[in-house]
Each structure stands twice: as C-alpha cells, then as structure tokens.
PyMOL Python script that loads the backbone (N, CA, C, O; Angstrom):
from pymol import cmd

cmd.read_pdbstr("""\
ATOM      1  N   MET A   1      27.961 121.952  90.698  1.00  0.00           N
ATOM      2  CA  MET A   1      28.067 122.809  92.140  1.00  0.00           C
ATOM      3  C   MET A   1      27.281 123.894  91.763  1.00  0.00           C
ATOM      4  O   MET A   1      27.247 124.317  90.608  1.00  0.00           O
ATOM      5  N   ALA A   2      26.580 124.411  92.789  1.00  0.00           N
ATOM      6  CA  ALA A   2      25.486 125.581  92.737  1.00  0.00           C
ATOM      7  C   ALA A   2      26.249 126.588  93.874  1.00  0.00           C
ATOM      8  O   ALA A   2      27.263 126.398  94.546  1.00  0.00           O
ATOM      9  N   ILE A   3      25.537 127.469  93.814  1.00  0.00           N
ATOM     10  CA  ILE A   3      26.071 128.941  94.841  1.00  0.00           C
ATOM     11  C   ILE A   3      24.768 129.116  95.419  1.00  0.00           C
ATOM     12  O   ILE A   3      23.704 129.307  94.831  1.00  0.00           O
ATOM     13  N   ALA A   4      25.034 129.008  96.861  1.00  0.00           N
ATOM     14  CA  ALA A   4      23.889 129.356  97.803  1.00  0.00           C
ATOM     15  C   ALA A   4      24.248 130.572  98.539  1.00  0.00           C
ATOM     16  O   ALA A   4      25.394 130.971  98.744  1.00  0.00           O
ATOM     17  N   GLN A   5      23.152 131.119  98.916  1.00  0.00           N
ATOM     18  CA  GLN A   5      23.382 132.271  99.878  1.00  0.00           C
ATOM     19  C   GLN A   5      22.563 132.199 101.215  1.00  0.00           C
ATOM     20  O   GLN A   5      21.415 131.756 101.193  1.00  0.00           O
ATOM     21  N   THR A   6      23.163 132.643 102.417  1.00  0.00           N
ATOM     22  CA  THR A   6      22.190 132.608 103.688  1.00  0.00           C
ATOM     23  C   THR A   6      22.775 133.807 104.336  1.00  0.00           C
ATOM     24  O   THR A   6      23.784 134.459 104.064  1.00  0.00           O
ATOM     25  N   ASP A   7      21.703 133.949 105.444  1.00  0.00           N
ATOM     26  CA  ASP A   7      21.845 135.079 106.214  1.00  0.00           C
ATOM     27  C   ASP A   7      22.538 134.557 107.734  1.00  0.00           C
ATOM     28  O   ASP A   7      22.226 133.471 108.224  1.00  0.00           O
ATOM     29  N   LEU A   8      23.161 135.155 108.149  1.00  0.00           N
ATOM     30  CA  LEU A   8      23.927 134.644 109.412  1.00  0.00           C
ATOM     31  C   LEU A   8      23.530 135.578 110.623  1.00  0.00           C
ATOM     32  O   LEU A   8      23.172 136.726 110.360  1.00  0.00           O
ATOM     33  N   THR A   9      23.572 135.158 111.903  1.00  0.00           N
ATOM     34  CA  THR A   9      23.410 135.914 112.824  1.00  0.00           C
ATOM     35  C   THR A   9      24.941 135.739 113.963  1.00  0.00           C
ATOM     36  O   THR A   9      25.953 135.072 113.753  1.00  0.00           O
ATOM     37  N   GLY A  10      24.667 136.434 114.920  1.00  0.00           N
ATOM     38  CA  GLY A  10      25.865 136.693 115.719  1.00  0.00           C
ATOM     39  C   GLY A  10      25.950 135.638 116.734  1.00  0.00           C
ATOM     40  O   GLY A  10      26.907 135.403 117.472  1.00  0.00           O
ATOM     41  N   ASN A  11      24.785 135.014 116.670  1.00  0.00           N
ATOM     42  CA  ASN A  11      24.665 133.980 118.178  1.00  0.00           C
ATOM     43  C   ASN A  11      24.628 132.572 117.948  1.00  0.00           C
ATOM     44  O   ASN A  11      24.522 131.721 118.832  1.00  0.00           O
ATOM     45  N   ALA A  12      24.728 132.349 116.639  1.00  0.00           N
ATOM     46  CA  ALA A  12      24.698 130.692 116.298  1.00  0.00           C
ATOM     47  C   ALA A  12      25.570 130.535 115.124  1.00  0.00           C
ATOM     48  O   ALA A  12      25.588 131.375 114.225  1.00  0.00           O
ATOM     49  N   TRP A  13      26.305 129.454 115.118  1.00  0.00           N
ATOM     50  CA  TRP A  13      27.077 128.989 114.143  1.00  0.00           C
ATOM     51  C   TRP A  13      25.900 128.290 112.857  1.00  0.00           C
ATOM     52  O   TRP A  13      24.761 127.878 113.072  1.00  0.00           O
ATOM     53  N   THR A  14      26.569 128.337 111.647  1.00  0.00           N
ATOM     54  CA  THR A  14      25.596 128.036 110.586  1.00  0.00           C
ATOM     55  C   THR A  14      26.523 127.130 109.793  1.00  0.00           C
ATOM     56  O   THR A  14      27.690 127.435 109.546  1.00  0.00           O
ATOM     57  N   LEU A  15      25.826 125.772 109.331  1.00  0.00           N
ATOM     58  CA  LEU A  15      27.111 125.061 108.531  1.00  0.00           C
ATOM     59  C   LEU A  15      26.998 125.294 107.266  1.00  0.00           C
ATOM     60  O   LEU A  15      25.894 125.194 106.731  1.00  0.00           O
ATOM     61  N   ILE A  16      28.088 125.639 106.572  1.00  0.00           N
ATOM     62  CA  ILE A  16      28.285 125.831 105.217  1.00  0.00           C
ATOM     63  C   ILE A  16      29.005 125.130 104.338  1.00  0.00           C
ATOM     64  O   ILE A  16      29.052 125.425 103.144  1.00  0.00           O
ATOM     65  N   GLY A  17      29.702 124.021 104.927  1.00  0.00           N
ATOM     66  CA  GLY A  17      30.638 123.059 104.443  1.00  0.00           C
ATOM     67  C   GLY A  17      30.116 121.797 105.129  1.00  0.00           C
ATOM     68  O   GLY A  17      30.336 121.716 106.338  1.00  0.00           O
ATOM     69  N   ASN A  18      29.469 120.821 104.547  1.00  0.00           N
ATOM     70  CA  ASN A  18      28.906 119.678 105.110  1.00  0.00           C
ATOM     71  C   ASN A  18      29.892 118.293 104.517  1.00  0.00           C
ATOM     72  O   ASN A  18      29.764 117.861 103.371  1.00  0.00           O
ATOM     73  N   ASN A  19      30.685 117.826 105.337  1.00  0.00           N
ATOM     74  CA  ASN A  19      31.653 116.943 104.607  1.00  0.00           C
ATOM     75  C   ASN A  19      32.369 116.932 103.294  1.00  0.00           C
ATOM     76  O   ASN A  19      32.372 116.075 102.411  1.00  0.00           O
ATOM     77  N   VAL A  20      33.057 118.240 103.388  1.00  0.00           N
ATOM     78  CA  VAL A  20      34.051 118.565 102.274  1.00  0.00           C
ATOM     79  C   VAL A  20      35.374 118.547 102.541  1.00  0.00           C
ATOM     80  O   VAL A  20      35.721 118.224 103.677  1.00  0.00           O
ATOM     81  N   THR A  21      36.209 118.835 101.708  1.00  0.00           N
ATOM     82  CA  THR A  21      37.512 118.695 101.598  1.00  0.00           C
ATOM     83  C   THR A  21      38.132 120.402 101.604  1.00  0.00           C
ATOM     84  O   THR A  21      39.053 120.847 102.288  1.00  0.00           O
ATOM     85  N   SER A  22      37.338 121.069 100.675  1.00  0.00           N
ATOM     86  CA  SER A  22      37.622 122.432 100.068  1.00  0.00           C
ATOM     87  C   SER A  22      36.375 123.248 100.167  1.00  0.00           C
ATOM     88  O   SER A  22      35.263 122.722 100.216  1.00  0.00           O
ATOM     89  N   ILE A  23      36.573 124.555 100.196  1.00  0.00           N
ATOM     90  CA  ILE A  23      35.301 125.291 100.306  1.00  0.00           C
ATOM     91  C   ILE A  23      35.451 126.687  99.512  1.00  0.00           C
ATOM     92  O   ILE A  23      36.519 127.274  99.682  1.00  0.00           O
ATOM     93  N   THR A  24      34.696 127.155  98.844  1.00  0.00           N
ATOM     94  CA  THR A  24      34.626 128.228  98.143  1.00  0.00           C
ATOM     95  C   THR A  24      33.253 129.149  98.848  1.00  0.00           C
ATOM     96  O   THR A  24      32.104 128.712  98.913  1.00  0.00           O
ATOM     97  N   PHE A  25      33.679 130.427  99.309  1.00  0.00           N
ATOM     98  CA  PHE A  25      32.506 131.472  99.895  1.00  0.00           C
ATOM     99  C   PHE A  25      33.459 132.748  99.637  1.00  0.00           C
ATOM    100  O   PHE A  25      34.669 132.824  99.424  1.00  0.00           O
ATOM    101  N   GLN A  26      32.326 133.835  99.752  1.00  0.00           N
ATOM    102  CA  GLN A  26      32.483 135.213  99.878  1.00  0.00           C
ATOM    103  C   GLN A  26      31.532 135.654 100.899  1.00  0.00           C
ATOM    104  O   GLN A  26      30.460 135.085 101.104  1.00  0.00           O
ATOM    105  N   THR A  27      32.031 136.881 101.656  1.00  0.00           N
ATOM    106  CA  THR A  27      31.155 137.599 102.479  1.00  0.00           C
ATOM    107  C   THR A  27      30.525 138.730 101.418  1.00  0.00           C
ATOM    108  O   THR A  27      31.135 139.574 100.762  1.00  0.00           O
ATOM    109  N   ILE A  28      29.169 138.465 101.477  1.00  0.00           N
ATOM    110  CA  ILE A  28      28.454 139.611 100.704  1.00  0.00           C
ATOM    111  C   ILE A  28      28.166 141.027 101.201  1.00  0.00           C
ATOM    112  O   ILE A  28      28.244 142.076 100.562  1.00  0.00           O
ATOM    113  N   SER A  29      27.714 140.780 102.855  1.00  0.00           N
ATOM    114  CA  SER A  29      27.429 142.196 103.729  1.00  0.00           C
ATOM    115  C   SER A  29      28.580 142.797 104.056  1.00  0.00           C
ATOM    116  O   SER A  29      29.747 142.424 103.940  1.00  0.00           O
ATOM    117  N   ALA A  30      27.938 144.100 104.621  1.00  0.00           N
ATOM    118  CA  ALA A  30      29.235 144.840 104.982  1.00  0.00           C
ATOM    119  C   ALA A  30      29.483 144.682 106.517  1.00  0.00           C
ATOM    120  O   ALA A  30      30.224 145.454 107.124  1.00  0.00           O
ATOM    121  N   THR A  31      28.777 143.564 107.163  1.00  0.00           N
ATOM    122  CA  THR A  31      29.312 143.125 108.464  1.00  0.00           C
ATOM    123  C   THR A  31      30.059 141.881 108.078  1.00  0.00           C
ATOM    124  O   THR A  31      29.617 141.118 107.218  1.00  0.00           O
ATOM    125  N   PRO A  32      31.171 141.677 108.700  1.00  0.00           N
ATOM    126  CA  PRO A  32      32.109 140.729 108.559  1.00  0.00           C
ATOM    127  C   PRO A  32      31.723 139.295 109.326  1.00  0.00           C
ATOM    128  O   PRO A  32      30.958 139.238 110.289  1.00  0.00           O
ATOM    129  N   VAL A  33      32.255 138.384 108.844  1.00  0.00           N
ATOM    130  CA  VAL A  33      31.768 136.869 109.308  1.00  0.00           C
ATOM    131  C   VAL A  33      33.019 136.414 109.848  1.00  0.00           C
ATOM    132  O   VAL A  33      34.150 136.818 109.580  1.00  0.00           O
ATOM    133  N   TYR A  34      32.567 135.298 110.839  1.00  0.00           N
ATOM    134  CA  TYR A  34      33.558 134.378 111.466  1.00  0.00           C
ATOM    135  C   TYR A  34      33.603 133.022 110.769  1.00  0.00           C
ATOM    136  O   TYR A  34      32.519 132.462 110.611  1.00  0.00           O
ATOM    137  N   ILE A  35      34.594 132.479 110.376  1.00  0.00           N
ATOM    138  CA  ILE A  35      34.616 131.018 109.833  1.00  0.00           C
ATOM    139  C   ILE A  35      35.519 129.964 110.711  1.00  0.00           C
ATOM    140  O   ILE A  35      36.698 130.109 111.035  1.00  0.00           O
ATOM    141  N   ALA A  36      34.715 128.951 110.984  1.00  0.00           N
ATOM    142  CA  ALA A  36      35.469 128.041 111.928  1.00  0.00           C
ATOM    143  C   ALA A  36      35.537 126.727 111.022  1.00  0.00           C
ATOM    144  O   ALA A  36      35.038 126.650 109.900  1.00  0.00           O
ATOM    145  N   VAL A  37      36.128 125.854 111.581  1.00  0.00           N
ATOM    146  CA  VAL A  37      36.340 124.330 110.838  1.00  0.00           C
ATOM    147  C   VAL A  37      36.630 123.489 111.745  1.00  0.00           C
ATOM    148  O   VAL A  37      37.524 123.621 112.580  1.00  0.00           O
ATOM    149  N   GLY A  38      35.727 122.382 111.603  1.00  0.00           N
ATOM    150  CA  GLY A  38      35.860 121.403 112.732  1.00  0.00           C
ATOM    151  C   GLY A  38      35.667 119.925 112.141  1.00  0.00           C
ATOM    152  O   GLY A  38      35.302 119.809 110.971  1.00  0.00           O
ATOM    153  N   SER A  39      35.892 118.858 112.889  1.00  0.00           N
ATOM    154  CA  SER A  39      35.713 117.738 112.563  1.00  0.00           C
ATOM    155  C   SER A  39      34.360 117.050 112.568  1.00  0.00           C
ATOM    156  O   SER A  39      34.280 116.015 111.906  1.00  0.00           O
ATOM    157  N   ASN A  40      33.261 117.485 113.237  1.00  0.00           N
ATOM    158  CA  ASN A  40      31.973 116.967 113.284  1.00  0.00           C
ATOM    159  C   ASN A  40      30.973 118.191 112.821  1.00  0.00           C
ATOM    160  O   ASN A  40      31.201 119.397 112.917  1.00  0.00           O
ATOM    161  N   SER A  41      29.814 117.549 112.298  1.00  0.00           N
ATOM    162  CA  SER A  41      28.693 118.505 111.788  1.00  0.00           C
ATOM    163  C   SER A  41      28.032 119.380 112.819  1.00  0.00           C
ATOM    164  O   SER A  41      27.486 120.456 112.574  1.00  0.00           O
ATOM    165  N   ASP A  42      28.150 118.736 114.145  1.00  0.00           N
ATOM    166  CA  ASP A  42      27.826 119.878 115.437  1.00  0.00           C
ATOM    167  C   ASP A  42      28.598 120.449 115.861  1.00  0.00           C
ATOM    168  O   ASP A  42      29.570 119.825 116.286  1.00  0.00           O
ATOM    169  N   PRO A  43      28.583 121.974 115.979  1.00  0.00           N
ATOM    170  CA  PRO A  43      29.364 122.838 116.306  1.00  0.00           C
ATOM    171  C   PRO A  43      30.180 122.790 117.810  1.00  0.00           C
ATOM    172  O   PRO A  43      31.320 123.141 118.116  1.00  0.00           O
ATOM    173  N   ALA A  44      29.076 122.198 118.598  1.00  0.00           N
ATOM    174  CA  ALA A  44      29.398 121.909 119.732  1.00  0.00           C
ATOM    175  C   ALA A  44      30.468 120.865 119.866  1.00  0.00           C
ATOM    176  O   ALA A  44      31.479 121.022 120.550  1.00  0.00           O
ATOM    177  N   ALA A  45      30.193 119.826 119.196  1.00  0.00           N
ATOM    178  CA  ALA A  45      30.838 118.496 119.340  1.00  0.00           C
ATOM    179  C   ALA A  45      32.210 118.973 118.822  1.00  0.00           C
ATOM    180  O   ALA A  45      33.234 118.672 119.436  1.00  0.00           O
ATOM    181  N   ALA A  46      32.234 119.629 117.829  1.00  0.00           N
ATOM    182  CA  ALA A  46      33.481 120.009 117.241  1.00  0.00           C
ATOM    183  C   ALA A  46      34.391 120.970 117.959  1.00  0.00           C
ATOM    184  O   ALA A  46      35.503 121.258 117.516  1.00  0.00           O
ATOM    185  N   GLY A  47      33.878 121.481 119.121  1.00  0.00           N
ATOM    186  CA  GLY A  47      34.541 122.404 119.929  1.00  0.00           C
ATOM    187  C   GLY A  47      34.336 123.782 119.767  1.00  0.00           C
ATOM    188  O   GLY A  47      35.037 124.606 120.355  1.00  0.00           O
ATOM    189  N   ILE A  48      33.252 124.144 118.870  1.00  0.00           N
ATOM    190  CA  ILE A  48      33.182 125.564 118.369  1.00  0.00           C
ATOM    191  C   ILE A  48      31.690 126.020 119.314  1.00  0.00           C
ATOM    192  O   ILE A  48      30.599 125.454 119.247  1.00  0.00           O
ATOM    193  N   THR A  49      32.014 127.064 120.070  1.00  0.00           N
ATOM    194  CA  THR A  49      30.949 127.523 120.727  1.00  0.00           C
ATOM    195  C   THR A  49      30.549 128.894 120.242  1.00  0.00           C
ATOM    196  O   THR A  49      31.126 129.387 119.273  1.00  0.00           O
ATOM    197  N   SER A  50      29.592 129.523 120.873  1.00  0.00           N
ATOM    198  CA  SER A  50      29.282 130.918 120.590  1.00  0.00           C
ATOM    199  C   SER A  50      30.551 131.674 121.129  1.00  0.00           C
ATOM    200  O   SER A  50      30.618 132.767 120.568  1.00  0.00           O
ATOM    201  N   SER A  51      31.276 131.539 121.756  1.00  0.00           N
ATOM    202  CA  SER A  51      32.276 132.279 121.988  1.00  0.00           C
ATOM    203  C   SER A  51      33.602 131.958 121.413  1.00  0.00           C
ATOM    204  O   SER A  51      34.686 132.467 121.695  1.00  0.00           O
ATOM    205  N   THR A  52      33.378 131.196 120.715  1.00  0.00           N
ATOM    206  CA  THR A  52      34.789 130.633 119.621  1.00  0.00           C
ATOM    207  C   THR A  52      35.019 131.668 118.608  1.00  0.00           C
ATOM    208  O   THR A  52      34.185 131.966 117.752  1.00  0.00           O
ATOM    209  N   PRO A  53      36.386 132.306 118.752  1.00  0.00           N
ATOM    210  CA  PRO A  53      36.622 132.963 117.537  1.00  0.00           C
ATOM    211  C   PRO A  53      36.932 132.443 116.322  1.00  0.00           C
ATOM    212  O   PRO A  53      37.525 131.365 116.339  1.00  0.00           O
ATOM    213  N   GLY A  54      36.671 132.955 115.230  1.00  0.00           N
ATOM    214  CA  GLY A  54      37.144 132.272 113.973  1.00  0.00           C
ATOM    215  C   GLY A  54      37.849 133.166 113.073  1.00  0.00           C
ATOM    216  O   GLY A  54      37.964 134.342 113.415  1.00  0.00           O
ATOM    217  N   LEU A  55      38.315 132.790 112.015  1.00  0.00           N
ATOM    218  CA  LEU A  55      38.897 133.475 111.006  1.00  0.00           C
ATOM    219  C   LEU A  55      37.891 134.508 110.238  1.00  0.00           C
ATOM    220  O   LEU A  55      36.842 134.143 109.708  1.00  0.00           O
ATOM    221  N   VAL A  56      38.343 135.780 110.257  1.00  0.00           N
ATOM    222  CA  VAL A  56      37.483 136.882 110.118  1.00  0.00           C
ATOM    223  C   VAL A  56      37.467 137.191 108.640  1.00  0.00           C
ATOM    224  O   VAL A  56      38.611 137.221 108.187  1.00  0.00           O
ATOM    225  N   TYR A  57      36.456 137.448 107.686  1.00  0.00           N
ATOM    226  CA  TYR A  57      36.216 137.877 106.566  1.00  0.00           C
ATOM    227  C   TYR A  57      35.594 139.010 106.449  1.00  0.00           C
ATOM    228  O   TYR A  57      34.433 138.927 106.849  1.00  0.00           O
ATOM    229  N   GLN A  58      35.949 140.233 105.990  1.00  0.00           N
ATOM    230  CA  GLN A  58      35.283 141.383 105.566  1.00  0.00           C
ATOM    231  C   GLN A  58      34.287 141.426 104.293  1.00  0.00           C
ATOM    232  O   GLN A  58      34.084 140.387 103.663  1.00  0.00           O
ATOM    233  N   GLN A  59      33.828 142.326 104.018  1.00  0.00           N
ATOM    234  CA  GLN A  59      32.857 142.463 102.756  1.00  0.00           C
ATOM    235  C   GLN A  59      33.734 142.218 101.627  1.00  0.00           C
ATOM    236  O   GLN A  59      34.716 142.920 101.384  1.00  0.00           O
ATOM    237  N   PHE A  60      33.369 141.205 100.932  1.00  0.00           N
ATOM    238  CA  PHE A  60      33.655 140.843  99.410  1.00  0.00           C
ATOM    239  C   PHE A  60      35.058 140.015  99.588  1.00  0.00           C
ATOM    240  O   PHE A  60      35.755 139.698  98.624  1.00  0.00           O
ATOM    241  N   GLU A  61      35.375 139.710 100.938  1.00  0.00           N
ATOM    242  CA  GLU A  61      36.440 138.575 100.939  1.00  0.00           C
ATOM    243  C   GLU A  61      35.967 137.292 100.994  1.00  0.00           C
ATOM    244  O   GLU A  61      34.771 137.040 101.143  1.00  0.00           O
ATOM    245  N   GLY A  62      36.907 136.382 100.873  1.00  0.00           N
ATOM    246  CA  GLY A  62      36.455 134.761 100.794  1.00  0.00           C
ATOM    247  C   GLY A  62      37.510 133.997 100.291  1.00  0.00           C
ATOM    248  O   GLY A  62      38.638 134.458 100.118  1.00  0.00           O
ATOM    249  N   GLU A  63      37.131 132.647 100.009  1.00  0.00           N
ATOM    250  CA  GLU A  63      38.091 131.764  99.426  1.00  0.00           C
ATOM    251  C   GLU A  63      37.561 130.817  98.191  1.00  0.00           C
ATOM    252  O   GLU A  63      36.411 130.385  98.123  1.00  0.00           O
ATOM    253  N   VAL A  64      38.566 130.576  97.256  1.00  0.00           N
ATOM    254  CA  VAL A  64      38.204 129.979  96.171  1.00  0.00           C
ATOM    255  C   VAL A  64      38.878 128.386  96.446  1.00  0.00           C
ATOM    256  O   VAL A  64      40.093 128.326  96.634  1.00  0.00           O
ATOM    257  N   LYS A  65      38.174 127.288  96.461  1.00  0.00           N
ATOM    258  CA  LYS A  65      38.464 125.803  96.542  1.00  0.00           C
ATOM    259  C   LYS A  65      39.588 125.840  97.544  1.00  0.00           C
ATOM    260  O   LYS A  65      40.639 125.290  97.214  1.00  0.00           O
ATOM    261  N   LYS A  66      39.500 126.456  98.810  1.00  0.00           N
ATOM    262  CA  LYS A  66      40.497 126.639  99.787  1.00  0.00           C
ATOM    263  C   LYS A  66      40.435 125.222 100.374  1.00  0.00           C
ATOM    264  O   LYS A  66      39.335 124.678 100.475  1.00  0.00           O
ATOM    265  N   LEU A  67      41.568 124.585 100.772  1.00  0.00           N
ATOM    266  CA  LEU A  67      41.261 123.321 101.500  1.00  0.00           C
ATOM    267  C   LEU A  67      41.349 123.703 103.144  1.00  0.00           C
ATOM    268  O   LEU A  67      42.016 124.531 103.764  1.00  0.00           O
ATOM    269  N   LEU A  68      40.398 122.744 103.526  1.00  0.00           N
ATOM    270  CA  LEU A  68      40.299 122.918 105.011  1.00  0.00           C
ATOM    271  C   LEU A  68      41.268 122.585 105.736  1.00  0.00           C
ATOM    272  O   LEU A  68      41.244 123.107 106.850  1.00  0.00           O
ATOM    273  N   THR A  69      42.255 121.799 105.495  1.00  0.00           N
ATOM    274  CA  THR A  69      43.505 121.690 106.509  1.00  0.00           C
ATOM    275  C   THR A  69      44.466 123.075 106.540  1.00  0.00           C
ATOM    276  O   THR A  69      45.390 123.380 107.294  1.00  0.00           O
ATOM    277  N   ASP A  70      43.899 123.733 105.483  1.00  0.00           N
ATOM    278  CA  ASP A  70      44.802 125.329 105.227  1.00  0.00           C
ATOM    279  C   ASP A  70      44.008 126.209 106.291  1.00  0.00           C
ATOM    280  O   ASP A  70      44.638 127.211 106.628  1.00  0.00           O
ATOM    281  N   LEU A  71      42.851 126.063 106.850  1.00  0.00           N
ATOM    282  CA  LEU A  71      42.189 126.968 107.630  1.00  0.00           C
ATOM    283  C   LEU A  71      41.992 126.494 109.265  1.00  0.00           C
ATOM    284  O   LEU A  71      41.429 127.158 110.134  1.00  0.00           O
ATOM    285  N   SER A  72      42.649 125.091 109.429  1.00  0.00           N
ATOM    286  CA  SER A  72      42.306 124.681 110.827  1.00  0.00           C
ATOM    287  C   SER A  72      43.586 123.789 111.207  1.00  0.00           C
ATOM    288  O   SER A  72      44.293 123.196 110.393  1.00  0.00           O
ATOM    289  N   TYR A  73      43.758 123.809 112.689  1.00  0.00           N
ATOM    290  CA  TYR A  73      44.862 122.885 113.177  1.00  0.00           C
ATOM    291  C   TYR A  73      44.203 121.418 113.132  1.00  0.00           C
ATOM    292  O   TYR A  73      45.052 120.527 113.153  1.00  0.00           O
ATOM    293  N   ASP A  74      43.079 121.047 113.083  1.00  0.00           N
ATOM    294  CA  ASP A  74      42.419 119.980 113.120  1.00  0.00           C
ATOM    295  C   ASP A  74      43.233 119.082 111.994  1.00  0.00           C
ATOM    296  O   ASP A  74      43.595 119.526 110.904  1.00  0.00           O
ATOM    297  N   ALA A  75      43.423 117.897 112.411  1.00  0.00           N
ATOM    298  CA  ALA A  75      44.106 116.950 111.624  1.00  0.00           C
ATOM    299  C   ALA A  75      43.158 116.441 110.406  1.00  0.00           C
ATOM    300  O   ALA A  75      43.716 116.045 109.382  1.00  0.00           O
ATOM    301  N   SER A  76      41.866 116.441 110.481  1.00  0.00           N
ATOM    302  CA  SER A  76      40.939 116.268 109.748  1.00  0.00           C
ATOM    303  C   SER A  76      39.620 116.808 109.325  1.00  0.00           C
ATOM    304  O   SER A  76      38.722 115.977 109.196  1.00  0.00           O
ATOM    305  N   PRO A  77      39.400 117.810 109.134  1.00  0.00           N
ATOM    306  CA  PRO A  77      38.433 118.841 109.322  1.00  0.00           C
ATOM    307  C   PRO A  77      37.565 118.374 108.003  1.00  0.00           C
ATOM    308  O   PRO A  77      38.063 118.052 106.925  1.00  0.00           O
ATOM    309  N   ASN A  78      36.177 118.407 108.313  1.00  0.00           N
ATOM    310  CA  ASN A  78      35.298 118.383 106.998  1.00  0.00           C
ATOM    311  C   ASN A  78      34.126 119.183 107.135  1.00  0.00           C
ATOM    312  O   ASN A  78      33.252 119.182 106.268  1.00  0.00           O
ATOM    313  N   PHE A  79      34.057 119.869 108.182  1.00  0.00           N
ATOM    314  CA  PHE A  79      32.546 120.780 108.277  1.00  0.00           C
ATOM    315  C   PHE A  79      33.262 122.332 108.280  1.00  0.00           C
ATOM    316  O   PHE A  79      34.309 122.609 108.864  1.00  0.00           O
ATOM    317  N   VAL A  80      32.439 123.254 107.490  1.00  0.00           N
ATOM    318  CA  VAL A  80      32.805 124.575 107.743  1.00  0.00           C
ATOM    319  C   VAL A  80      31.654 125.241 108.370  1.00  0.00           C
ATOM    320  O   VAL A  80      30.505 124.860 108.144  1.00  0.00           O
ATOM    321  N   PHE A  81      31.945 126.292 109.205  1.00  0.00           N
ATOM    322  CA  PHE A  81      30.773 126.809 109.928  1.00  0.00           C
ATOM    323  C   PHE A  81      30.949 128.428 109.784  1.00  0.00           C
ATOM    324  O   PHE A  81      32.060 128.947 109.672  1.00  0.00           O
ATOM    325  N   ALA A  82      29.741 129.157 109.799  1.00  0.00           N
ATOM    326  CA  ALA A  82      29.852 130.667 109.613  1.00  0.00           C
ATOM    327  C   ALA A  82      28.913 131.538 110.402  1.00  0.00           C
ATOM    328  O   ALA A  82      27.726 131.223 110.325  1.00  0.00           O
ATOM    329  N   ARG A  83      29.203 132.498 111.093  1.00  0.00           N
ATOM    330  CA  ARG A  83      28.469 133.356 111.935  1.00  0.00           C
ATOM    331  C   ARG A  83      28.870 134.693 111.726  1.00  0.00           C
ATOM    332  O   ARG A  83      30.007 135.064 111.437  1.00  0.00           O
ATOM    333  N   SER A  84      27.778 135.458 111.905  1.00  0.00           N
ATOM    334  CA  SER A  84      28.379 137.206 112.000  1.00  0.00           C
ATOM    335  C   SER A  84      28.985 137.484 113.157  1.00  0.00           C
ATOM    336  O   SER A  84      28.876 136.871 114.219  1.00  0.00           O
ATOM    337  N   ILE A  85      29.851 138.756 112.836  1.00  0.00           N
ATOM    338  CA  ILE A  85      30.339 139.152 114.199  1.00  0.00           C
ATOM    339  C   ILE A  85      29.584 139.820 114.827  1.00  0.00           C
ATOM    340  O   ILE A  85      29.946 139.951 115.996  1.00  0.00           O
ATOM    341  N   SER A  86      28.462 140.432 114.513  1.00  0.00           N
ATOM    342  CA  SER A  86      27.720 141.214 115.185  1.00  0.00           C
ATOM    343  C   SER A  86      26.503 141.391 114.294  1.00  0.00           C
ATOM    344  O   SER A  86      26.720 141.625 113.105  1.00  0.00           O
ATOM    345  N   GLY A  87      25.131 141.302 114.761  1.00  0.00           N
ATOM    346  CA  GLY A  87      24.105 141.545 114.019  1.00  0.00           C
ATOM    347  C   GLY A  87      23.784 140.465 112.525  1.00  0.00           C
ATOM    348  O   GLY A  87      23.739 139.243 112.660  1.00  0.00           O
ATOM    349  N   LYS A  88      23.657 140.895 111.655  1.00  0.00           N
ATOM    350  CA  LYS A  88      23.255 139.679 110.426  1.00  0.00           C
ATOM    351  C   LYS A  88      24.335 140.087 109.373  1.00  0.00           C
ATOM    352  O   LYS A  88      24.734 141.220 109.108  1.00  0.00           O
ATOM    353  N   SER A  89      24.630 139.146 108.952  1.00  0.00           N
ATOM    354  CA  SER A  89      25.853 139.145 107.799  1.00  0.00           C
ATOM    355  C   SER A  89      24.897 138.182 106.961  1.00  0.00           C
ATOM    356  O   SER A  89      23.945 137.541 107.405  1.00  0.00           O
ATOM    357  N   THR A  90      25.389 138.229 105.583  1.00  0.00           N
ATOM    358  CA  THR A  90      25.110 137.222 104.322  1.00  0.00           C
ATOM    359  C   THR A  90      26.355 136.885 103.657  1.00  0.00           C
ATOM    360  O   THR A  90      27.257 137.645 103.303  1.00  0.00           O
ATOM    361  N   ILE A  91      26.240 135.334 103.516  1.00  0.00           N
ATOM    362  CA  ILE A  91      27.637 134.718 103.017  1.00  0.00           C
ATOM    363  C   ILE A  91      26.957 134.257 101.680  1.00  0.00           C
ATOM    364  O   ILE A  91      25.743 134.084 101.573  1.00  0.00           O
ATOM    365  N   ALA A  92      27.855 134.080 100.689  1.00  0.00           N
ATOM    366  CA  ALA A  92      27.640 133.011  99.516  1.00  0.00           C
ATOM    367  C   ALA A  92      28.655 132.015  99.620  1.00  0.00           C
ATOM    368  O   ALA A  92      29.829 132.232  99.921  1.00  0.00           O
ATOM    369  N   TYR A  93      28.011 130.635  99.290  1.00  0.00           N
ATOM    370  CA  TYR A  93      29.185 129.637  99.362  1.00  0.00           C
ATOM    371  C   TYR A  93      28.666 128.822  98.334  1.00  0.00           C
ATOM    372  O   TYR A  93      27.526 129.010  97.906  1.00  0.00           O
ATOM    373  N   GLU A  94      29.589 127.709  97.791  1.00  0.00           N
ATOM    374  CA  GLU A  94      29.331 126.840  96.589  1.00  0.00           C
ATOM    375  C   GLU A  94      28.935 125.519  97.401  1.00  0.00           C
ATOM    376  O   GLU A  94      29.637 124.927  98.221  1.00  0.00           O
ATOM    377  N   THR A  95      27.653 125.203  96.979  1.00  0.00           N
ATOM    378  CA  THR A  95      27.122 123.732  97.558  1.00  0.00           C
ATOM    379  C   THR A  95      27.630 122.450  96.275  1.00  0.00           C
ATOM    380  O   THR A  95      27.961 122.647  95.105  1.00  0.00           O
ATOM    381  N   PRO A  96      27.531 121.178  97.021  1.00  0.00           N
ATOM    382  CA  PRO A  96      27.694 120.177  96.078  1.00  0.00           C
ATOM    383  C   PRO A  96      26.525 119.789  95.645  1.00  0.00           C
ATOM    384  O   PRO A  96      26.446 118.901  94.795  1.00  0.00           O
TER     385      PRO A  96
END
""", "prot")
cmd.dss("prot")
cmd.show_as("cartoon", "prot")
cmd.util.cbc("prot")
cmd.orient("prot")
C-alpha cells in the first residue's frame, strides 16, 4: 500500500477509495472535509450530490482501516468520496 495526497474543492466529490472494504485517510489542511460512502464509483449514481452532507473530519482527523459499513447505511458500500467543506482542502489516503 502507498499513501497518496490530493487537493479537494467544495464543489465536487473526489473518489479516494475505489472498490474497497476499508479505508485509511487523514485530513491534512486546516479546512475540514466531508467523507461520503456509496455503492457506485459515480457519486451521482450513488446518490451523492454536491449538496449531500458527509461525515466531517477536521484537521489531523481521519480513520485507520475503517470498515466502510461502519461509515454508511448502505448495505454494500465499496467507494469512498471526499470534498472540501469550503475552499480547498488536502487529504492523505492509502491506495492499493
């Protein structure tokens, strides 16, 4: 596994977990991020829109090997998305 880092904006969801059962990530920037989980790699098809609130993670907060079923009501979530609450945020996450 490798660690990736990406910048997020507040107007689009970014896929950070592609067909996974668990996720490790940490918010790097001072601007918090939303995290949303779904069962499709397309956020809109997963029911995640630009106005969908997600779980909020502040600077230096995150999860380690967190099961996606613990982050969602979806019966079989496989995809994790992130976006900034406002402006620009940065997130670090584990990639396969």
